BATOR-909648 format. One record per residue: residue in three letters; x, y, z of N, C-alpha, C in turn. Coordinates in steps of 0.2 Angstrom, whole numbers, padded with zeros to 4 digits, always signed. Last residue first. Layout:
% residues N
ALAXYZXYZXYZ...
This chain:
% residues 70
ALA-0013-0044-0001-0019-0043-0005-0022-0049-0007TRP-0001-0049+0003-0006-0047+0008-0013-0046+0005VAL+0006-0049-0010+0005-0055-0006-0001-0054+0000LEU+0006-0036-0013+0002-0041-0017+0001-0047-0013ILE+0014-0031-0003+0008-0028-0004+0003-0033-0008ALA+0026-0037-0007+0023-0038+0000+0016-0036+0000VAL+0029-0032-0019+0028-0039-0019+0024-0041-0012VAL+0031-0019-0016+0026-0020-0020+0024-0028-0020GLY+0043-0020-0008+0037-0018-0005+0031-0020-0009HIS+0052-0024-0018+0051-0029-0013+0044-0027-0009SER+0052-0012-0026+0049-0019-0029+0048-0024-0023ALA+0058-0003-0019+0051-0002-0020+0048-0009-0022GLN+0070-0005-0006+0068-0006-0014+0061-0007-0014LEU+0074+0008+0005+0071+0001+0004+0069+0001-0004ASP+0078+0021+0006+0083+0016+0006+0080+0009+0005VAL+0067+0029+0007+0070+0028+0000+0076+0023+0000ASP+0053+0028+0015+0060+0025+0016+0063+0024+0009MET+0040+0032+0010+0044+0036+0014+0051+0034+0015SER+0034+0021+0003+0034+0028+0000+0039+0033+0004ILE+0035+0010+0012+0039+0010+0005+0039+0017+0002THR+0027+0014+0023+0035+0013+0023+0038+0013+0017GLY+0015+0015+0017+0018+0021+0020+0025+0020+0021ALA+0013+0001+0013+0013+0006+0008+0016+0013+0011ILE+0013-0005+0026+0018-0007+0021+0019-0001+0015ASP+0001+0001+0031+0008+0002+0034+0014+0000+0029GLY-0008-0004+0022-0007+0003+0023+0000+0005+0026ILE-0007-0018+0025-0006-0015+0018-0005-0008+0018THR-0012-0017+0039-0005-0020+0037-0003-0017+0030ILE-0025-0013+0037-0020-0009+0041-0013-0011+0039GLY-0030-0024+0030-0030-0017+0027-0025-0012+0031VAL-0028-0034+0039-0025-0035+0032-0025-0028+0029ILE-0037-0030+0049-0030-0031+0051-0026-0031+0044TYR-0049-0032+0042-0047-0025+0045-0040-0025+0046GLU-0050-0045+0039-0049-0040+0033-0047-0033+0036PHE-0051-0050+0052-0045-0052+0048-0044-0047+0042PHE-0063-0046+0056-0057-0044+0060-0051-0045+0055SER-0073-0041+0042-0071-0046+0047-0065-0043+0051LEU-0083-0027+0039-0077-0030+0038-0076-0035+0044LYS-0094-0019+0041-0095-0026+0038-0089-0030+0037SER-0090-0007+0045-0093-0011+0050-0094-0018+0047LEU-0084-0001+0034-0080-0003+0039-0083-0008+0044GLN-0091-0008+0019-0091-0003+0024-0087-0006+0030LYS-0083-0012+0004-0086-0014+0010-0086-0009+0015LYS-0079-0017-0012-0081-0011-0008-0085-0014-0002GLY-0065-0027-0018-0072-0025-0017-0074-0020-0012LEU-0053-0030-0022-0055-0033-0016-0063-0032-0015LEU-0051-0022-0033-0051-0029-0034-0054-0032-0028LYS-0051-0009-0027-0057-0011-0032-0057-0018-0033THR-0040-0010-0020-0046-0009-0016-0052-0011-0021ILE-0030-0011-0030-0031-0017-0025-0038-0016-0022PHE-0031+0002-0035-0033-0003-0039-0034-0010-0035PHE-0027+0010-0024-0034+0011-0027-0036+0005-0031LEU-0014+0006-0023-0019+0004-0018-0026+0005-0020GLY-0009+0011-0035-0009+0004-0034-0014+0002-0028LEU-0010+0025-0032-0014+0022-0038-0014+0014-0037LEU-0001+0025-0021-0008+0027-0020-0012+0024-0026ILE+0011+0021-0027+0008+0017-0022+0001+0018-0021LEU+0013+0032-0036+0012+0026-0038+0009+0021-0034VAL+0014+0043-0026+0009+0043-0031+0008+0036-0034SER+0025+0038-0018+0019+0039-0015+0013+0039-0020ARG+0036+0038-0028+0034+0032-0025+0027+0033-0022LEU+0036+0052-0031+0034+0047-0036+0032+0041-0033VAL+0039+0058-0018+0033+0060-0022+0031+0054-0027VAL+0052+0051-0016+0046+0050-0011+0039+0052-0015GLU+0059+0057-0027+0058+0049-0026+0052+0048-0022MET+0059+0070-0023+0056+0068-0029+0054+0061-0029TRP+0066+0070-0011+0059+0072-0011+0056+0070-0017HIS+0079+0065-0016+0075+0061-0012+0068+0063-0011ASN+0082+0068-0033+0082+0070-0027+0078+0066-0023MET+0092+0057-0043+0085+0060-0042+0085+0062-0035
């Protein structure tokens, strides 16, 4: 598979997964987040971005990391 196709596929799947995790965690406005929730959100986003762009990493390890942080 071409690298760009793999990046597109990973990005779409991770985006759908993040939407699902967001629904599970509940809706909150940014001003109502605790500091811990804010840092966790940034960390999950960073992990998701790294997984979607780095084709050398195994996506399954990144998904496990996102689920642990969620």
